[in-house]
PDB file as gemmi writes it, atoms N, CA and C in Angstrom:
CRYST1    1.000    1.000    1.000  90.00  90.00  90.00 P 1                      
ATOM      1  N   MET A   1      65.960   9.532  39.434  1.00  0.00           N  
ATOM      2  CA  MET A   1      65.132   8.854  38.474  1.00  0.00           C  
ATOM      3  C   MET A   1      65.873   8.782  37.144  1.00  0.00           C  
ATOM      4  N   SER A   2      65.910   7.629  36.521  1.00  0.00           N  
ATOM      5  CA  SER A   2      66.636   7.448  35.267  1.00  0.00           C  
ATOM      6  C   SER A   2      65.751   7.848  34.083  1.00  0.00           C  
ATOM      7  N   PRO A   3      66.395   8.237  32.959  1.00  0.00           N  
ATOM      8  CA  PRO A   3      65.624   8.622  31.773  1.00  0.00           C  
ATOM      9  C   PRO A   3      64.895   7.408  31.200  1.00  0.00           C  
ATOM     10  N   PRO A   4      63.792   7.634  30.483  1.00  0.00           N  
ATOM     11  CA  PRO A   4      63.038   6.514  29.924  1.00  0.00           C  
ATOM     12  C   PRO A   4      63.857   5.752  28.893  1.00  0.00           C  
ATOM     13  N   ALA A   5      63.657   4.444  28.850  1.00  0.00           N  
ATOM     14  CA  ALA A   5      64.384   3.606  27.898  1.00  0.00           C  
ATOM     15  C   ALA A   5      63.813   3.816  26.499  1.00  0.00           C  
ATOM     16  N   THR A   6      64.705   3.826  25.513  1.00  0.00           N  
ATOM     17  CA  THR A   6      64.268   3.946  24.118  1.00  0.00           C  
ATOM     18  C   THR A   6      64.825   2.784  23.323  1.00  0.00           C  
ATOM     19  N   ASP A   7      64.224   2.543  22.179  1.00  0.00           N  
ATOM     20  CA  ASP A   7      64.681   1.463  21.297  1.00  0.00           C  
ATOM     21  C   ASP A   7      65.602   1.969  20.202  1.00  0.00           C  
ATOM     22  N   ASP A   8      66.165   3.152  20.392  1.00  0.00           N  
ATOM     23  CA  ASP A   8      67.020   3.743  19.365  1.00  0.00           C  
ATOM     24  C   ASP A   8      68.405   3.118  19.305  1.00  0.00           C  
ATOM     25  N   GLY A   9      68.759   2.330  20.272  1.00  0.00           N  
ATOM     26  CA  GLY A   9      70.076   1.714  20.272  1.00  0.00           C  
ATOM     27  C   GLY A   9      71.115   2.644  20.862  1.00  0.00           C  
ATOM     28  N   PRO A  10      72.371   2.323  20.646  1.00  0.00           N  
ATOM     29  CA  PRO A  10      73.452   3.134  21.214  1.00  0.00           C  
ATOM     30  C   PRO A  10      73.499   4.516  20.578  1.00  0.00           C  
ATOM     31  N   PRO A  11      74.104   5.473  21.290  1.00  0.00           N  
ATOM     32  CA  PRO A  11      74.227   6.822  20.720  1.00  0.00           C  
ATOM     33  C   PRO A  11      74.997   6.786  19.404  1.00  0.00           C  
ATOM     34  N   GLY A  12      74.548   7.543  18.459  1.00  0.00           N  
ATOM     35  CA  GLY A  12      75.196   7.576  17.149  1.00  0.00           C  
ATOM     36  C   GLY A  12      74.645   6.564  16.167  1.00  0.00           C  
ATOM     37  N   ALA A  13      73.816   5.644  16.650  1.00  0.00           N  
ATOM     38  CA  ALA A  13      73.278   4.613  15.755  1.00  0.00           C  
ATOM     39  C   ALA A  13      72.321   5.224  14.737  1.00  0.00           C  
ATOM     40  N   GLN A  14      71.559   6.225  15.154  1.00  0.00           N  
ATOM     41  CA  GLN A  14      70.619   6.844  14.219  1.00  0.00           C  
ATOM     42  C   GLN A  14      71.373   7.504  13.069  1.00  0.00           C  
ATOM     43  N   LEU A  15      72.459   8.169  13.372  1.00  0.00           N  
ATOM     44  CA  LEU A  15      73.274   8.802  12.332  1.00  0.00           C  
ATOM     45  C   LEU A  15      73.823   7.753  11.364  1.00  0.00           C  
ATOM     46  N   GLU A  16      74.279   6.633  11.914  1.00  0.00           N  
ATOM     47  CA  GLU A  16      74.808   5.564  11.063  1.00  0.00           C  
ATOM     48  C   GLU A  16      73.713   4.945  10.199  1.00  0.00           C  
ATOM     49  N   ARG A  17      72.538   4.745  10.770  1.00  0.00           N  
ATOM     50  CA  ARG A  17      71.418   4.191   9.988  1.00  0.00           C  
ATOM     51  C   ARG A  17      71.023   5.143   8.863  1.00  0.00           C  
ATOM     52  N   THR A  18      71.040   6.436   9.144  1.00  0.00           N  
ATOM     53  CA  THR A  18      70.709   7.417   8.116  1.00  0.00           C  
ATOM     54  C   THR A  18      71.741   7.395   6.999  1.00  0.00           C  
ATOM     55  N   MET A  19      73.015   7.316   7.358  1.00  0.00           N  
ATOM     56  CA  MET A  19      74.064   7.243   6.350  1.00  0.00           C  
ATOM     57  C   MET A  19      73.899   5.991   5.492  1.00  0.00           C  
ATOM     58  N   LEU A  20      73.600   4.869   6.124  1.00  0.00           N  
ATOM     59  CA  LEU A  20      73.418   3.632   5.371  1.00  0.00           C  
ATOM     60  C   LEU A  20      72.193   3.699   4.461  1.00  0.00           C  
ATOM     61  N   SER A  21      71.155   4.379   4.900  1.00  0.00           N  
ATOM     62  CA  SER A  21      69.978   4.504   4.037  1.00  0.00           C  
ATOM     63  C   SER A  21      70.290   5.362   2.811  1.00  0.00           C  
ATOM     64  N   TRP A  22      71.130   6.389   2.980  1.00  0.00           N  
ATOM     65  CA  TRP A  22      71.536   7.174   1.816  1.00  0.00           C  
ATOM     66  C   TRP A  22      72.403   6.334   0.881  1.00  0.00           C  
ATOM     67  N   ARG A  23      73.205   5.451   1.438  1.00  0.00           N  
ATOM     68  CA  ARG A  23      74.008   4.541   0.598  1.00  0.00           C  
ATOM     69  C   ARG A  23      73.102   3.611  -0.202  1.00  0.00           C  
ATOM     70  N   ARG A  24      72.053   3.101   0.436  1.00  0.00           N  
ATOM     71  CA  ARG A  24      71.088   2.249  -0.285  1.00  0.00           C  
ATOM     72  C   ARG A  24      70.383   3.043  -1.384  1.00  0.00           C  
ATOM     73  N   THR A  25      70.122   4.305  -1.118  1.00  0.00           N  
ATOM     74  CA  THR A  25      69.517   5.165  -2.137  1.00  0.00           C  
ATOM     75  C   THR A  25      70.456   5.306  -3.331  1.00  0.00           C  
ATOM     76  N   THR A  26      71.744   5.423  -3.073  1.00  0.00           N  
ATOM     77  CA  THR A  26      72.735   5.496  -4.144  1.00  0.00           C  
ATOM     78  C   THR A  26      72.701   4.241  -5.003  1.00  0.00           C  
ATOM     79  N   VAL A  27      72.646   3.092  -4.360  1.00  0.00           N  
ATOM     80  CA  VAL A  27      72.591   1.828  -5.100  1.00  0.00           C  
ATOM     81  C   VAL A  27      71.302   1.749  -5.915  1.00  0.00           C  
ATOM     82  N   SER A  28      70.193   2.192  -5.327  1.00  0.00           N  
ATOM     83  CA  SER A  28      68.916   2.174  -6.035  1.00  0.00           C  
ATOM     84  C   SER A  28      68.948   3.082  -7.263  1.00  0.00           C  
ATOM     85  N   PHE A  29      69.495   4.283  -7.106  1.00  0.00           N  
ATOM     86  CA  PHE A  29      69.599   5.195  -8.235  1.00  0.00           C  
ATOM     87  C   PHE A  29      70.445   4.587  -9.347  1.00  0.00           C  
ATOM     88  N   THR A  30      71.530   3.929  -8.988  1.00  0.00           N  
ATOM     89  CA  THR A  30      72.394   3.319  -9.988  1.00  0.00           C  
ATOM     90  C   THR A  30      71.665   2.198 -10.722  1.00  0.00           C  
ATOM     91  N   ALA A  31      70.956   1.353  -9.996  1.00  0.00           N  
ATOM     92  CA  ALA A  31      70.216   0.253 -10.622  1.00  0.00           C  
ATOM     93  C   ALA A  31      69.135   0.783 -11.563  1.00  0.00           C  
ATOM     94  N   VAL A  32      68.405   1.789 -11.130  1.00  0.00           N  
ATOM     95  CA  VAL A  32      67.357   2.363 -11.980  1.00  0.00           C  
ATOM     96  C   VAL A  32      67.967   3.009 -13.214  1.00  0.00           C  
ATOM     97  N   ALA A  33      69.083   3.697 -13.062  1.00  0.00           N  
ATOM     98  CA  ALA A  33      69.738   4.322 -14.212  1.00  0.00           C  
ATOM     99  C   ALA A  33      70.172   3.274 -15.225  1.00  0.00           C  
ATOM    100  N   LEU A  34      70.742   2.183 -14.758  1.00  0.00           N  
ATOM    101  CA  LEU A  34      71.166   1.129 -15.675  1.00  0.00           C  
ATOM    102  C   LEU A  34      69.977   0.481 -16.373  1.00  0.00           C  
ATOM    103  N   LEU A  35      68.896   0.238 -15.653  1.00  0.00           N  
ATOM    104  CA  LEU A  35      67.710  -0.354 -16.268  1.00  0.00           C  
ATOM    105  C   LEU A  35      67.066   0.593 -17.279  1.00  0.00           C  
ATOM    106  N   LEU A  36      66.991   1.872 -16.957  1.00  0.00           N  
ATOM    107  CA  LEU A  36      66.439   2.836 -17.905  1.00  0.00           C  
ATOM    108  C   LEU A  36      67.316   2.959 -19.154  1.00  0.00           C  
ATOM    109  N   ALA A  37      68.626   2.969 -18.973  1.00  0.00           N  
ATOM    110  CA  ALA A  37      69.528   3.051 -20.123  1.00  0.00           C  
ATOM    111  C   ALA A  37      69.382   1.807 -21.002  1.00  0.00           C  
ATOM    112  N   ARG A  38      69.256   0.661 -20.375  1.00  0.00           N  
ATOM    113  CA  ARG A  38      69.063  -0.583 -21.141  1.00  0.00           C  
ATOM    114  C   ARG A  38      67.753  -0.532 -21.910  1.00  0.00           C  
ATOM    115  N   LEU A  39      66.697  -0.071 -21.263  1.00  0.00           N  
ATOM    116  CA  LEU A  39      65.405   0.051 -21.928  1.00  0.00           C  
ATOM    117  C   LEU A  39      65.492   1.016 -23.103  1.00  0.00           C  
ATOM    118  N   ALA A  40      66.193   2.118 -22.924  1.00  0.00           N  
ATOM    119  CA  ALA A  40      66.333   3.100 -24.006  1.00  0.00           C  
ATOM    120  C   ALA A  40      67.078   2.502 -25.189  1.00  0.00           C  
ATOM    121  N   VAL A  41      68.142   1.778 -24.923  1.00  0.00           N  
ATOM    122  CA  VAL A  41      68.947   1.210 -26.009  1.00  0.00           C  
ATOM    123  C   VAL A  41      68.178   0.120 -26.748  1.00  0.00           C  
ATOM    124  N   LEU A  42      67.440  -0.695 -26.023  1.00  0.00           N  
ATOM    125  CA  LEU A  42      66.740  -1.813 -26.656  1.00  0.00           C  
ATOM    126  C   LEU A  42      65.425  -1.428 -27.317  1.00  0.00           C  
ATOM    127  N   GLU A  43      64.718  -0.456 -26.789  1.00  0.00           N  
ATOM    128  CA  GLU A  43      63.356  -0.199 -27.251  1.00  0.00           C  
ATOM    129  C   GLU A  43      63.164   1.107 -28.009  1.00  0.00           C  
ATOM    130  N   ALA A  44      63.934   2.121 -27.726  1.00  0.00           N  
ATOM    131  CA  ALA A  44      63.698   3.435 -28.331  1.00  0.00           C  
ATOM    132  C   ALA A  44      64.398   3.534 -29.685  1.00  0.00           C  
ATOM    133  N   PRO A  45      63.863   4.391 -30.579  1.00  0.00           N  
ATOM    134  CA  PRO A  45      64.580   4.655 -31.833  1.00  0.00           C  
ATOM    135  C   PRO A  45      65.962   5.255 -31.535  1.00  0.00           C  
ATOM    136  N   ARG A  46      66.890   5.040 -32.422  1.00  0.00           N  
ATOM    137  CA  ARG A  46      68.293   5.402 -32.188  1.00  0.00           C  
ATOM    138  C   ARG A  46      68.512   6.841 -31.705  1.00  0.00           C  
ATOM    139  N   PRO A  47      67.980   7.869 -32.391  1.00  0.00           N  
ATOM    140  CA  PRO A  47      68.254   9.241 -31.900  1.00  0.00           C  
ATOM    141  C   PRO A  47      67.667   9.487 -30.505  1.00  0.00           C  
ATOM    142  N   LEU A  48      66.456   8.970 -30.280  1.00  0.00           N  
ATOM    143  CA  LEU A  48      65.831   9.132 -28.968  1.00  0.00           C  
ATOM    144  C   LEU A  48      66.611   8.371 -27.897  1.00  0.00           C  
ATOM    145  N   ALA A  49      67.141   7.215 -28.254  1.00  0.00           N  
ATOM    146  CA  ALA A  49      67.910   6.408 -27.296  1.00  0.00           C  
ATOM    147  C   ALA A  49      69.159   7.153 -26.838  1.00  0.00           C  
ATOM    148  N   LEU A  50      69.845   7.805 -27.757  1.00  0.00           N  
ATOM    149  CA  LEU A  50      71.063   8.541 -27.392  1.00  0.00           C  
ATOM    150  C   LEU A  50      70.740   9.703 -26.459  1.00  0.00           C  
ATOM    151  N   VAL A  51      69.666  10.418 -26.762  1.00  0.00           N  
ATOM    152  CA  VAL A  51      69.263  11.539 -25.911  1.00  0.00           C  
ATOM    153  C   VAL A  51      68.836  11.020 -24.535  1.00  0.00           C  
ATOM    154  N   ALA A  52      68.079   9.920 -24.518  1.00  0.00           N  
ATOM    155  CA  ALA A  52      67.607   9.355 -23.252  1.00  0.00           C  
ATOM    156  C   ALA A  52      68.774   8.874 -22.398  1.00  0.00           C  
ATOM    157  N   VAL A  53      69.732   8.195 -22.992  1.00  0.00           N  
ATOM    158  CA  VAL A  53      70.887   7.708 -22.230  1.00  0.00           C  
ATOM    159  C   VAL A  53      71.693   8.875 -21.676  1.00  0.00           C  
ATOM    160  N   ALA A  54      71.852   9.927 -22.456  1.00  0.00           N  
ATOM    161  CA  ALA A  54      72.571  11.110 -21.963  1.00  0.00           C  
ATOM    162  C   ALA A  54      71.814  11.756 -20.797  1.00  0.00           C  
ATOM    163  N   ALA A  55      70.496  11.878 -20.926  1.00  0.00           N  
ATOM    164  CA  ALA A  55      69.695  12.468 -19.848  1.00  0.00           C  
ATOM    165  C   ALA A  55      69.731  11.597 -18.597  1.00  0.00           C  
ATOM    166  N   ILE A  56      69.669  10.298 -18.792  1.00  0.00           N  
ATOM    167  CA  ILE A  56      69.731   9.372 -17.655  1.00  0.00           C  
ATOM    168  C   ILE A  56      71.078   9.490 -16.954  1.00  0.00           C  
ATOM    169  N   GLY A  57      72.155   9.553 -17.725  1.00  0.00           N  
ATOM    170  CA  GLY A  57      73.491   9.686 -17.141  1.00  0.00           C  
ATOM    171  C   GLY A  57      73.670  10.983 -16.371  1.00  0.00           C  
ATOM    172  N   LEU A  58      73.170  12.074 -16.921  1.00  0.00           N  
ATOM    173  CA  LEU A  58      73.275  13.367 -16.226  1.00  0.00           C  
ATOM    174  C   LEU A  58      72.435  13.378 -14.956  1.00  0.00           C  
ATOM    175  N   THR A  59      71.241  12.811 -15.033  1.00  0.00           N  
ATOM    176  CA  THR A  59      70.388  12.739 -13.845  1.00  0.00           C  
ATOM    177  C   THR A  59      71.042  11.881 -12.779  1.00  0.00           C  
ATOM    178  N   TRP A  60      71.615  10.756 -13.185  1.00  0.00           N  
ATOM    179  CA  TRP A  60      72.293   9.866 -12.235  1.00  0.00           C  
ATOM    180  C   TRP A  60      73.467  10.597 -11.575  1.00  0.00           C  
ATOM    181  N   ALA A  61      74.269  11.280 -12.369  1.00  0.00           N  
ATOM    182  CA  ALA A  61      75.425  11.990 -11.812  1.00  0.00           C  
ATOM    183  C   ALA A  61      74.981  13.076 -10.832  1.00  0.00           C  
ATOM    184  N   GLY A  62      73.924  13.797 -11.174  1.00  0.00           N  
ATOM    185  CA  GLY A  62      73.417  14.819 -10.265  1.00  0.00           C  
ATOM    186  C   GLY A  62      72.905  14.227  -8.964  1.00  0.00           C  
ATOM    187  N   ALA A  63      72.176  13.121  -9.072  1.00  0.00           N  
ATOM    188  CA  ALA A  63      71.651  12.474  -7.866  1.00  0.00           C  
ATOM    189  C   ALA A  63      72.778  11.968  -6.977  1.00  0.00           C  
ATOM    190  N   ILE A  64      73.768  11.348  -7.559  1.00  0.00           N  
ATOM    191  CA  ILE A  64      74.894  10.832  -6.770  1.00  0.00           C  
ATOM    192  C   ILE A  64      75.630  11.985  -6.087  1.00  0.00           C  
ATOM    193  N   HIS A  65      75.812  13.074  -6.798  1.00  0.00           N  
ATOM    194  CA  HIS A  65      76.470  14.240  -6.200  1.00  0.00           C  
ATOM    195  C   HIS A  65      75.668  14.774  -5.009  1.00  0.00           C  
ATOM    196  N   LEU A  66      74.358  14.914  -5.190  1.00  0.00           N  
ATOM    197  CA  LEU A  66      73.523  15.412  -4.096  1.00  0.00           C  
ATOM    198  C   LEU A  66      73.518  14.459  -2.909  1.00  0.00           C  
ATOM    199  N   ILE A  67      73.472  13.175  -3.176  1.00  0.00           N  
ATOM    200  CA  ILE A  67      73.477  12.194  -2.083  1.00  0.00           C  
ATOM    201  C   ILE A  67      74.795  12.250  -1.325  1.00  0.00           C  
ATOM    202  N   ARG A  68      75.896  12.383  -2.041  1.00  0.00           N  
ATOM    203  CA  ARG A  68      77.203  12.488  -1.362  1.00  0.00           C  
ATOM    204  C   ARG A  68      77.280  13.750  -0.514  1.00  0.00           C  
ATOM    205  N   MET A  69      76.712  14.853  -1.032  1.00  0.00           N  
ATOM    206  CA  MET A  69      76.676  16.087  -0.244  1.00  0.00           C  
ATOM    207  C   MET A  69      75.854  15.874   1.027  1.00  0.00           C  
ATOM    208  N   ARG A  70      74.744  15.186   0.902  1.00  0.00           N  
ATOM    209  CA  ARG A  70      73.869  14.948   2.051  1.00  0.00           C  
ATOM    210  C   ARG A  70      74.545  14.047   3.070  1.00  0.00           C  
ATOM    211  N   ILE A  71      75.277  13.042   2.627  1.00  0.00           N  
ATOM    212  CA  ILE A  71      75.981  12.153   3.554  1.00  0.00           C  
ATOM    213  C   ILE A  71      77.030  12.945   4.334  1.00  0.00           C  
ATOM    214  N   ARG A  72      77.753  13.832   3.637  1.00  0.00           N  
ATOM    215  CA  ARG A  72      78.774  14.633   4.326  1.00  0.00           C  
ATOM    216  C   ARG A  72      78.175  15.598   5.332  1.00  0.00           C  
ATOM    217  N   ALA A  73      76.928  16.012   5.119  1.00  0.00           N  
ATOM    218  CA  ALA A  73      76.307  17.017   5.980  1.00  0.00           C  
ATOM    219  C   ALA A  73      75.180  16.413   6.819  1.00  0.00           C  
ATOM    220  N   LEU A  74      75.353  15.192   7.271  1.00  0.00           N  
ATOM    221  CA  LEU A  74      74.281  14.514   8.000  1.00  0.00           C  
ATOM    222  C   LEU A  74      73.888  15.223   9.285  1.00  0.00           C  
ATOM    223  N   THR A  75      74.796  15.890   9.910  1.00  0.00           N  
ATOM    224  CA  THR A  75      74.473  16.538  11.180  1.00  0.00           C  
ATOM    225  C   THR A  75      73.806  17.897  10.987  1.00  0.00           C  
ATOM    226  N   LEU A  76      73.721  18.367   9.738  1.00  0.00           N  
ATOM    227  CA  LEU A  76      73.104  19.658   9.446  1.00  0.00           C  
ATOM    228  C   LEU A  76      71.647  19.467   9.053  1.00  0.00           C  
ATOM    229  N   PRO A  77      70.831  20.521   9.105  1.00  0.00           N  
ATOM    230  CA  PRO A  77      69.445  20.405   8.649  1.00  0.00           C  
ATOM    231  C   PRO A  77      69.377  20.026   7.171  1.00  0.00           C  
ATOM    232  N   VAL A  78      68.237  19.510   6.739  1.00  0.00           N  
ATOM    233  CA  VAL A  78      68.080  18.973   5.380  1.00  0.00           C  
ATOM    234  C   VAL A  78      68.418  19.995   4.315  1.00  0.00           C  
ATOM    235  N   GLY A  79      67.931  21.197   4.399  1.00  0.00           N  
ATOM    236  CA  GLY A  79      68.252  22.217   3.409  1.00  0.00           C  
ATOM    237  C   GLY A  79      67.638  21.922   2.055  1.00  0.00           C  
ATOM    238  N   ARG A  80      68.410  22.152   0.981  1.00  0.00           N  
ATOM    239  CA  ARG A  80      67.880  22.020  -0.368  1.00  0.00           C  
ATOM    240  C   ARG A  80      68.210  20.706  -1.040  1.00  0.00           C  
ATOM    241  N   THR A  81      69.025  19.855  -0.461  1.00  0.00           N  
ATOM    242  CA  THR A  81      69.429  18.637  -1.158  1.00  0.00           C  
ATOM    243  C   THR A  81      68.295  17.630  -1.284  1.00  0.00           C  
ATOM    244  N   LEU A  82      67.495  17.451  -0.261  1.00  0.00           N  
ATOM    245  CA  LEU A  82      66.424  16.459  -0.326  1.00  0.00           C  
ATOM    246  C   LEU A  82      65.388  16.797  -1.391  1.00  0.00           C  
ATOM    247  N   PRO A  83      64.900  18.035  -1.485  1.00  0.00           N  
ATOM    248  CA  PRO A  83      63.961  18.333  -2.575  1.00  0.00           C  
ATOM    249  C   PRO A  83      64.572  18.114  -3.963  1.00  0.00           C  
ATOM    250  N   LEU A  84      65.860  18.363  -4.108  1.00  0.00           N  
ATOM    251  CA  LEU A  84      66.503  18.118  -5.402  1.00  0.00           C  
ATOM    252  C   LEU A  84      66.574  16.631  -5.710  1.00  0.00           C  
ATOM    253  N   VAL A  85      66.848  15.800  -4.721  1.00  0.00           N  
ATOM    254  CA  VAL A  85      66.864  14.349  -4.935  1.00  0.00           C  
ATOM    255  C   VAL A  85      65.468  13.874  -5.333  1.00  0.00           C  
ATOM    256  N   VAL A  86      64.445  14.417  -4.705  1.00  0.00           N  
ATOM    257  CA  VAL A  86      63.067  14.066  -5.067  1.00  0.00           C  
ATOM    258  C   VAL A  86      62.783  14.483  -6.507  1.00  0.00           C  
ATOM    259  N   THR A  87      63.226  15.664  -6.899  1.00  0.00           N  
ATOM    260  CA  THR A  87      63.031  16.129  -8.274  1.00  0.00           C  
ATOM    261  C   THR A  87      63.724  15.207  -9.270  1.00  0.00           C  
ATOM    262  N   LEU A  88      64.949  14.787  -8.969  1.00  0.00           N  
ATOM    263  CA  LEU A  88      65.655  13.871  -9.862  1.00  0.00           C  
ATOM    264  C   LEU A  88      64.963  12.513  -9.925  1.00  0.00           C  
ATOM    265  N   THR A  89      64.396  12.072  -8.823  1.00  0.00           N  
ATOM    266  CA  THR A  89      63.642  10.819  -8.828  1.00  0.00           C  
ATOM    267  C   THR A  89      62.427  10.944  -9.740  1.00  0.00           C  
ATOM    268  N   LEU A  90      61.749  12.068  -9.683  1.00  0.00           N  
ATOM    269  CA  LEU A  90      60.600  12.288 -10.563  1.00  0.00           C  
ATOM    270  C   LEU A  90      61.023  12.354 -12.031  1.00  0.00           C  
ATOM    271  N   LEU A  91      62.206  12.899 -12.301  1.00  0.00           N  
ATOM    272  CA  LEU A  91      62.722  12.887 -13.671  1.00  0.00           C  
ATOM    273  C   LEU A  91      62.951  11.458 -14.156  1.00  0.00           C  
ATOM    274  N   TYR A  92      63.452  10.592 -13.292  1.00  0.00           N  
ATOM    275  CA  TYR A  92      63.610   9.178 -13.645  1.00  0.00           C  
ATOM    276  C   TYR A  92      62.261   8.564 -13.974  1.00  0.00           C  
ATOM    277  N   CYS A  93      61.251   8.866 -13.168  1.00  0.00           N  
ATOM    278  CA  CYS A  93      59.909   8.329 -13.420  1.00  0.00           C  
ATOM    279  C   CYS A  93      59.389   8.802 -14.770  1.00  0.00           C  
ATOM    280  N   ALA A  94      59.568  10.068 -15.063  1.00  0.00           N  
ATOM    281  CA  ALA A  94      59.099  10.604 -16.341  1.00  0.00           C  
ATOM    282  C   ALA A  94      59.853   9.983 -17.508  1.00  0.00           C  
ATOM    283  N   THR A  95      61.162   9.816 -17.360  1.00  0.00           N  
ATOM    284  CA  THR A  95      61.966   9.205 -18.425  1.00  0.00           C  
ATOM    285  C   THR A  95      61.509   7.774 -18.681  1.00  0.00           C  
ATOM    286  N   GLY A  96      61.319   7.006 -17.625  1.00  0.00           N  
ATOM    287  CA  GLY A  96      60.856   5.630 -17.783  1.00  0.00           C  
ATOM    288  C   GLY A  96      59.498   5.561 -18.437  1.00  0.00           C  
ATOM    289  N   THR A  97      58.596   6.453 -18.045  1.00  0.00           N  
ATOM    290  CA  THR A  97      57.265   6.479 -18.651  1.00  0.00           C  
ATOM    291  C   THR A  97      57.335   6.813 -20.122  1.00  0.00           C  
ATOM    292  N   LEU A  98      58.137   7.818 -20.489  1.00  0.00           N  
ATOM    293  CA  LEU A  98      58.279   8.178 -21.897  1.00  0.00           C  
ATOM    294  C   LEU A  98      58.892   7.041 -22.716  1.00  0.00           C  
ATOM    295  N   LEU A  99      59.837   6.324 -22.136  1.00  0.00           N  
ATOM    296  CA  LEU A  99      60.449   5.210 -22.867  1.00  0.00           C  
ATOM    297  C   LEU A  99      59.463   4.062 -23.042  1.00  0.00           C  
ATOM    298  N   LEU A 100      58.641   3.814 -22.049  1.00  0.00           N  
ATOM    299  CA  LEU A 100      57.664   2.731 -22.167  1.00  0.00           C  
ATOM    300  C   LEU A 100      56.564   3.081 -23.163  1.00  0.00           C  
ATOM    301  N   VAL A 101      56.194   4.349 -23.237  1.00  0.00           N  
ATOM    302  CA  VAL A 101      55.123   4.765 -24.133  1.00  0.00           C  
ATOM    303  C   VAL A 101      55.607   4.842 -25.574  1.00  0.00           C  
ATOM    304  N   SER A 102      56.865   5.197 -25.790  1.00  0.00           N  
ATOM    305  CA  SER A 102      57.371   5.367 -27.163  1.00  0.00           C  
ATOM    306  C   SER A 102      57.492   4.072 -27.930  1.00  0.00           C  
TER     307      SER A 102                                                      
END                                                                             
């Protein structure tokens, strides 16, 4: 008796799809960082804009580092990188909200 058919595609495809989704996350983080930095420069008072751009840059760098670590360790369990990426995403949300309110 043959094993049941699945729609997962060829072996290894799931790993490749996961890697590509992390790459899309990297692009998304970069786009959001650029938009937040632009908003800070155009709308926030000068001292606040400099602090916001620095915070956005540090958050972006941390997120990219964590995503690269996760891509390299795709075959390992999630561990601590995913919760940290979620935390950095929430920091982006808070930064954007503070910039819109100011």
